[in-house]
N, C-alpha and C positions, 0 to 999 in steps of 0.2 A: 723198169720203173725208176724214176728219178728220185733222188733224196729230197726230202723237204728241208727247208731252212733249219728247222729244229734238229733234224738228223745230222746236218752238217755242223751246226754249232755245238751239239751235245751228242757226240757219237757214243755208241755202246759197243761193248766187246761181244764176242760170240756168246758169252754167258749172259748178256743182256743187263749187266750190272754197271751202271754209270759210275758208281762210287769206287768200284774196283775193276777198272777196264782191262787189267792184265791177269785177272783171276783165271785159274785153270778151269776147263770145262767141267761142269758138275759141282763146282765149289760154290758155297754161298755162306753168308754170315751165320746162319743157324748151325751149319756144320762146324764152322770155326768156334762158335760158342760151346758146342758139345765137346769138341776136342779139348778146348781150353779148360773146361770143367773137369776133365779127366786128370789134368795137371794142377787142379785147384788154382787156376789163374782166372781172375775176373777181368774181362776185356774192357779197357778204357779207350778213349780217343787216342792216346799215345800208342796203345797196342795196335789199333787199326792203322795208324800211320806206318808203323813198322811192318805190318802185314802187307800193306800196299807197296811199300818199298821192296820187300822180298819178292813179291809177285812181279813187279816191274823188272827187277834184276834178272829173274829167271826168263821173263819174256824177251828181254833184250840180248840175252847171251845164249848161245847154243849149248846143248847138253855137254858137248865135248870141251867147252871152255869154262864150264862151271866147276869150281872146286871150293872147298870149305874156306881156304885161306882168302881167295879173291872175294867171296861173299862176306866174310868176316871184315876184311879191310874196307870194302865198299860200304858196309853198314856203319863201321866206325867213322868213316869220312862223312857220310850223309847225316849222321846224328851227332857229329862232333860238338856242335853248339850246345847240345843238351847233356854232354858228358860222354859221348861216343859209346864204346862197347860196354863200359861200366854201367851206363844208363840202361842199355839194352838188357844187361843181365838182371837188372831190377825188374824189368818187364817180363822177361822170360828166364826164370831161375834155372831151368833145365838147359839153358844155352840159347842164345839168339839165333844161331844157325840151325841147330837141330830142332829144338822145340818150336821156334818161330816158323820154320818151314813146315813142320807137321800141322800146326794150327792154320797156316796159310794155304794148306792143300797141296803142298809141294813135296817132292821126294828129296830129303836131305842129301846133299852130295857126300861122296865117300870121304871119310875122315871127320865128319860132323859129330860122331859119337865118341871122339877121343876125349877122355876126362880132362886132359891137359889143354884142350883147345876149344872145340866147339860145343861141348856139353859137360854138364856136371852130374848127369844121371848115371 
């Protein structure tokens, strides 16, 4: 079967979510909202941008190359114009790597629960 022009211009991921094309299978925004509420985090457009960035980082890097430091640094660079990692800690007080990954449906990399680095939980 050939793709329609709409499919070519607006591809969806395996999850069928155009807004989050790199989302892990089985994840959706309702799951994210439920998980965020467990942390008393109300998701805003800024949170969704960070969640999308995390999902893309995970999709573009193999599991063997993902580590807390690289994710931390990549997020800091991506959101530098808004304040970098300090800005992300305002969004995810439990740590942008640890808490952000959990809300995004991703398994936090080793070291993300270090109180001095990726998490304050």
